[in-house]
N, C-alpha and C positions, 0 to 999 in steps of 0.2 A: 504494499500499500503505500503510494506516492505521497508524503508529508513534506510541508514547506513551513517553517515556523521564522518569522520575522521576530528581532527585538531591535532595540535602543532608539527607539522615537522618543519626542518628549518636548519639551518648551526651552526655546533657547532664543535670546536676542539677535536682532539682525547685526551680521558681522561674525557672526558665532559659528561653530562648528557641530557636527553631529557623526556619529559610525552607526549605520545601520549595519545589522547581520542577517543572513538567512540560513537556517540550519536544512539541509535536506538529508531526510532518509528515505528508504525503497527504493532509490534509484542508482544506477550505476554511475554516481557521481561525476568521474573523470571523464566520463563522455558526453554530458550533458550542457549543453548552449544555454545561460541564464539570463533572466532579465529583471531589472527593477522599472516598474509602474508607480504611477501616481495619479492620483483622482480626487477632485474637490467636488462638492454637491453640484448636482446639476450641469458637470461636464463629464464627459467622456474619459476614459483612463486611460493616459498617454505613458506613450513608451520615455523611460528618462534615462537609461543606457543599458549595456548587454555586453554579455562576455563569451565568447566560444569557447568551446572544451580546450582548445588551444592556446587561450588566454587572449585574444585579440579583443578589443573593446570599441564600443562605439556609442557618441553622446546624443543627446537632444542640443540644439543650439541654446538652449535658453540655459545649459547648468555648463556647456564646455567650457573648461578651465577652473571649472569651481568644483565639480564633482569628479572623485577617482573609483572606478569600480576594480575586485579585484578578486580573486579565488584564492582559498585554501582547500587544495584536493585531500589529502591526508584528512581533513576536519569536516567533509563534507558541507562546505559553509563559502557563502559569498558576502563580499561585504561591500558598502556604498559610502563612503568619504564623502561628507559635504562639509564643505568651507563655502566663507563669505556668504553666508546663507541668506534669502532676503525675503519679506515678509509674503512675495507672490509663491516661495517655494513651499509653501506652508497644505500639508493635502495627507490623505492617508496614501502611505507607502505601498506596495505588494510586492512580494517577491513572487517570479513567476519561470518556470521553464514549460517546453514543448516535447512531448514524447510521444512520437508514433502518432502524430498530426494531434492528439489531445494536450489541451492545455490544461496546464496544474497551478492553484495560486495558493499563497500563502494566508493570513486571514488579516493582514494589515497591521502596518503601523502607525500611529498618528503622529507628525511632524508638525510643531505648530512654531512659528517666526514670529515674531512681536515683543514690542518692547512696554 
């Protein structure tokens, strides 16, 4: 059974940093491409960052240069380091993987950027 469990969200001031983590189980993690999405009320879920099984990363234009996605294969975990946070980064952040054309999601973790 595939499980993705996010952690690390919280309240941070503008300009601050947070690191999100997503622990995966029930998968051959080393072969999985992984992604982070975020969603705010009334909006569609949007792709924030992705990382391939080989470690190549891609980022949304809105976070490029501020966010860094990485993976630790022995720990079956991906991370999203978020720096220089802005109020518009406020959202629920979800971990995602696609296995055999089926999408799996974590429960989400709330990130709030506010003074």
